[in-house]
C-alpha positions as CSV (number, residue, x, y, z in Angstrom):
1,X,49.1,-19.2,18.8
2,X,45.8,-19.7,16.7
3,X,47.9,-19.5,13.5
4,X,50.1,-22.0,14.3
5,X,47.1,-24.6,15.5
6,X,45.0,-23.6,11.5
7,X,48.9,-24.0,10.1
8,X,49.3,-27.2,11.9
9,X,53.0,-25.8,13.1
10,X,52.0,-27.3,17.1
11,X,51.8,-31.0,15.7
12,X,48.5,-31.1,13.4
13,X,46.3,-34.0,15.4
14,X,44.2,-34.3,18.0
15,X,40.6,-32.8,18.0
16,X,40.2,-29.1,17.7
17,X,36.8,-27.1,18.7
18,X,35.7,-24.3,18.1
19,X,33.1,-22.5,20.1
20,X,30.9,-19.3,18.7
21,X,28.4,-17.0,19.4
22,X,25.4,-15.5,17.8
23,X,27.9,-11.9,17.9
24,X,30.7,-14.2,16.2
25,X,30.2,-17.1,14.0
26,X,33.1,-19.3,13.7
27,X,32.2,-21.1,10.1
28,X,34.6,-18.3,8.7
29,X,37.6,-19.7,11.0
30,X,36.0,-23.6,10.2
31,X,36.5,-22.4,6.8
32,X,39.9,-21.6,7.3
33,X,41.3,-24.9,8.8
34,X,40.1,-26.4,5.6
35,X,41.3,-24.1,3.3
36,X,44.9,-24.8,5.5
37,X,43.9,-28.3,5.7
38,X,44.2,-28.8,1.6
39,X,47.0,-26.8,0.7
40,X,49.2,-28.9,3.1
41,X,47.8,-31.5,0.6
42,X,45.9,-33.4,3.2
43,X,42.9,-35.3,2.7
44,X,39.4,-32.9,4.2
45,X,36.4,-35.0,4.9
46,X,33.7,-33.0,5.6
47,X,30.3,-33.8,7.3
48,X,27.8,-30.4,6.8
49,X,24.8,-30.6,8.3
50,X,23.7,-27.0,8.0
51,X,24.5,-24.8,4.9
52,X,24.5,-26.1,1.3
53,X,27.9,-28.1,-0.7
54,X,27.5,-24.9,-3.2
55,X,28.1,-22.8,0.2
56,X,30.9,-24.9,1.8
57,X,32.5,-25.0,-1.5
58,X,32.6,-20.8,-2.4
59,X,36.5,-20.1,-2.0
60,X,37.5,-23.2,-1.2
61,X,37.5,-24.5,-4.9
62,X,40.4,-22.4,-6.6
63,X,42.2,-25.6,-8.0
64,X,42.7,-27.1,-4.2
65,X,39.3,-29.1,-3.6
66,X,40.1,-32.1,-5.2
67,X,40.8,-33.0,-1.5
68,X,37.7,-32.3,-0.4
69,X,34.9,-34.5,0.5
70,X,31.1,-33.4,0.9
71,X,28.8,-35.4,3.0
72,X,25.8,-33.8,2.4
73,X,24.0,-34.9,6.0
74,X,22.0,-31.2,4.9
75,X,19.7,-31.7,2.4
76,X,18.0,-34.3,3.6
77,X,20.1,-36.1,6.5
78,X,16.7,-38.3,7.7
79,X,16.0,-39.4,4.1
80,X,11.8,-37.5,4.0
81,X,12.3,-37.1,0.4
82,X,14.3,-40.1,-0.7
83,X,13.0,-43.6,0.3
84,X,16.3,-44.7,0.9
85,X,17.9,-46.1,4.7
86,X,18.1,-42.7,6.6
87,X,21.6,-41.0,7.6
88,X,23.4,-43.1,10.3
89,X,25.8,-41.1,12.2
90,X,27.8,-43.8,14.1
91,X,31.6,-44.2,13.7
92,X,30.7,-47.1,12.0
93,X,29.1,-45.5,9.0
94,X,31.2,-42.4,9.0
95,X,34.4,-44.5,9.1
96,X,32.6,-46.6,6.5
97,X,31.7,-43.2,4.2
98,X,35.7,-42.0,4.5
99,X,37.1,-45.1,3.2
100,X,34.6,-45.7,0.6
101,X,35.2,-42.4,-1.0
102,X,39.0,-43.3,-1.1
103,X,41.0,-43.7,-3.8
104,X,44.1,-45.3,-4.4
105,X,45.8,-41.9,-4.0
106,X,44.5,-41.2,-1.2
107,X,45.4,-44.5,0.7
108,X,47.9,-43.7,2.4
109,X,46.9,-39.7,3.4
110,X,46.0,-39.4,6.9
111,X,42.5,-38.0,6.6
112,X,40.9,-34.6,9.0
113,X,37.8,-35.6,9.6
114,X,35.2,-31.7,9.6
115,X,31.9,-31.6,11.4
116,X,29.4,-28.8,10.6
117,X,28.5,-28.7,13.2
118,X,29.0,-30.7,16.7
119,X,26.1,-28.9,18.1
120,X,23.4,-30.4,15.4
121,X,25.2,-33.9,15.8
122,X,24.2,-33.6,19.5
123,X,20.8,-32.1,19.2
124,X,20.6,-35.8,17.0
125,X,22.2,-38.5,18.5
126,X,23.7,-39.4,21.7
127,X,26.8,-37.6,23.6
128,X,28.5,-40.9,24.4
129,X,27.9,-41.6,20.7
130,X,29.4,-38.7,19.8
131,X,32.5,-38.7,22.3
132,X,33.4,-42.2,21.2
133,X,33.6,-40.3,18.1
134,X,35.4,-37.3,18.8
135,X,37.9,-40.1,20.7
136,X,39.1,-41.3,16.7
137,X,42.3,-39.0,16.3
138,X,43.7,-41.2,19.5
139,X,43.3,-44.6,18.3
140,X,46.5,-46.1,16.8
141,X,45.2,-48.1,14.2
142,X,42.8,-44.8,12.9
143,X,42.5,-42.8,9.9
144,X,41.5,-40.2,10.8
145,X,44.8,-37.8,12.5
146,X,42.5,-34.8,13.0
147,X,39.0,-33.8,13.8
148,X,37.9,-30.0,13.7
149,X,34.3,-29.5,14.8
150,X,32.3,-26.1,15.0
151,X,29.9,-26.0,18.3
152,X,27.3,-23.1,18.5
153,X,27.5,-23.5,22.5
154,X,25.0,-21.1,23.1
155,X,22.4,-24.3,22.1
156,X,23.5,-26.5,25.1
157,X,23.6,-26.9,28.8
158,X,27.3,-25.9,30.6
159,X,27.5,-29.7,31.0
160,X,27.8,-30.4,27.3
161,X,29.8,-27.7,26.4
162,X,32.4,-28.2,29.1
163,X,32.0,-32.4,29.1
164,X,32.8,-31.9,25.1
165,X,35.4,-29.1,25.4
166,X,37.7,-31.4,28.0
167,X,37.8,-34.0,25.3
168,X,39.3,-31.3,23.1
169,X,43.2,-30.8,22.7
170,X,42.6,-27.0,21.6
171,X,39.4,-25.6,22.4
172,X,38.6,-22.0,20.7
173,X,36.2,-19.7,21.9
174,X,34.9,-16.9,20.0
175,X,33.9,-13.5,21.9
176,X,33.0,-10.0,20.1
177,X,35.3,-7.3,19.8
178,X,34.7,-4.5,22.6
179,X,35.3,-1.0,22.8
180,X,38.9,0.0,21.6
181,X,41.0,3.0,21.5
182,X,42.4,4.7,18.9
183,X,44.5,1.9,16.9
184,X,45.6,2.2,13.7
185,X,44.4,-1.6,11.8
186,X,45.1,-2.4,8.6
187,X,41.5,-4.5,8.2
188,X,39.3,-4.1,11.2
189,X,39.3,-7.1,14.0
190,X,36.4,-9.3,13.6
191,X,36.7,-11.5,16.8
192,X,38.6,-12.1,19.7
193,X,39.7,-15.8,20.3
194,X,40.7,-17.8,23.4
195,X,43.0,-20.3,22.6
196,X,43.7,-23.1,25.3
197,X,45.6,-26.2,24.1
198,X,46.7,-28.9,25.9
199,X,49.9,-30.2,25.7
200,X,50.4,-34.3,26.0
201,X,52.9,-33.4,28.8
202,X,50.2,-31.8,30.4
203,X,51.2,-28.5,29.6
204,X,48.5,-25.8,29.0
205,X,49.0,-23.2,27.1
206,X,46.2,-19.8,26.7
207,X,46.2,-16.7,24.9
208,X,44.0,-14.4,23.9
209,X,44.2,-13.0,20.2
210,X,41.7,-10.2,17.7
211,X,41.7,-12.0,14.5
212,X,40.2,-11.5,11.0
213,X,39.2,-14.1,8.2
214,X,40.0,-12.8,4.5
215,X,37.7,-13.9,1.6
216,X,40.4,-16.1,0.2
217,X,40.0,-17.7,4.4
218,X,43.5,-16.8,5.1
219,X,43.7,-15.6,8.8
220,X,45.0,-12.1,10.0
221,X,46.2,-12.0,13.8
222,X,46.3,-8.7,15.4
223,X,48.6,-8.2,18.1
224,X,47.5,-5.1,19.6
225,X,45.0,-6.7,21.3
226,X,46.6,-5.3,24.9
227,X,45.4,-1.5,23.6
228,X,41.9,-2.7,24.8
229,X,39.9,-1.0,26.7
230,X,37.2,-1.8,29.2
231,X,33.8,-0.5,27.7
232,X,33.1,2.4,29.4
233,X,29.0,2.1,30.9
234,X,26.4,4.7,29.3
235,X,25.9,7.5,31.5
236,X,22.2,7.6,33.0
237,X,20.6,10.7,32.4
238,X,17.2,9.3,33.7
239,X,16.7,12.1,36.8
240,X,16.8,10.2,40.0
241,X,13.4,10.3,42.3
242,X,13.4,10.9,45.3
243,X,11.0,8.2,47.5
244,X,10.6,10.3,50.3
245,X,8.9,13.2,48.5
246,X,5.3,12.3,48.5
247,X,5.1,11.0,51.6
248,X,2.2,12.2,54.6
249,X,4.6,11.4,57.7
250,X,8.3,12.5,58.1
251,X,11.2,9.9,58.5
252,X,13.1,12.1,60.6
253,X,12.0,13.4,64.4
254,X,12.5,16.6,65.0
255,X,14.8,18.0,68.3
256,X,11.9,18.6,70.5
257,X,10.5,15.1,69.1
258,X,13.7,13.3,69.7
259,X,13.6,14.5,73.6
260,X,9.5,13.8,74.2
261,X,10.2,10.6,73.0
262,X,13.1,9.7,75.4
263,X,11.1,11.1,78.2
264,X,8.1,8.6,77.2
265,X,7.7,5.2,79.7
266,X,7.0,2.5,77.3
267,X,4.4,-0.4,78.5
268,X,6.7,-3.5,80.3
269,X,10.0,-1.3,81.3
270,X,10.2,-0.7,84.6
271,X,12.7,2.7,86.0
272,X,14.7,2.3,89.0
273,X,12.4,4.3,90.7
274,X,8.9,1.6,89.8
275,X,11.8,-0.7,90.5
276,X,12.5,0.4,94.5
277,X,8.8,0.4,94.8
278,X,8.3,-3.4,94.0
279,X,11.1,-4.7,96.3
280,X,9.5,-2.1,99.0
281,X,6.4,-4.0,98.8
282,X,7.6,-8.1,97.9
283,X,9.6,-7.1,101.9
284,X,6.9,-5.1,103.3
285,X,4.6,-8.2,102.4
């Protein structure tokens, strides 16, 4: 299903969220989305806040970058170096930047909006403004056909992650590869991608796939995920310490001590003989 989402064969519209983690970065997969959109001759606007333009263009400039428009929010997003007005992250500003960069040939094309990363925006502008931006593909008059956003989920509260995920049509959650049985991989898998896709009919599709991003940002899907096994815990070689080894008293009673305990009359307890004597004294009085 991940390949279908990347190629746009499932419709190619709405909001796609890529949630990565420390062990599995998602920028390679994000660039796979960009490369696939460029090969479909779609106009892609990248709002970049975490890497330079050279690094983003690397691997995407082999004749397909003419439709790739880079908006630099990385070098000086708050305009501390220049004296110009700080970068405006509002919906109106982003839409105006997209409109200004259009030429006559691309004016009629639908636009793919890429946010790298959404985490940067969530740390600098209110989440309500971000949510309004993510709703843009649903507006009939909007030229933004699809939004693809990378999110570092470990940097946010679960409430924010859940709210953003709820707005997405497709969520791809990355996780590291556990131990595998002996499988003849032609290419070592990079990560596991769990894809959850919500259809307009309300149906939800879910699938886990191992994938590898190649140097040209094409994707290899491995179909041997069912051979995965649970990670075997490492044996504990530390010696087991007996907590009762150095005690100055015994935790258990011997047979003689147990019988002595049973014969002992504890204070404020009455045997049948004592109860009879007390009753006779009350009646005699």
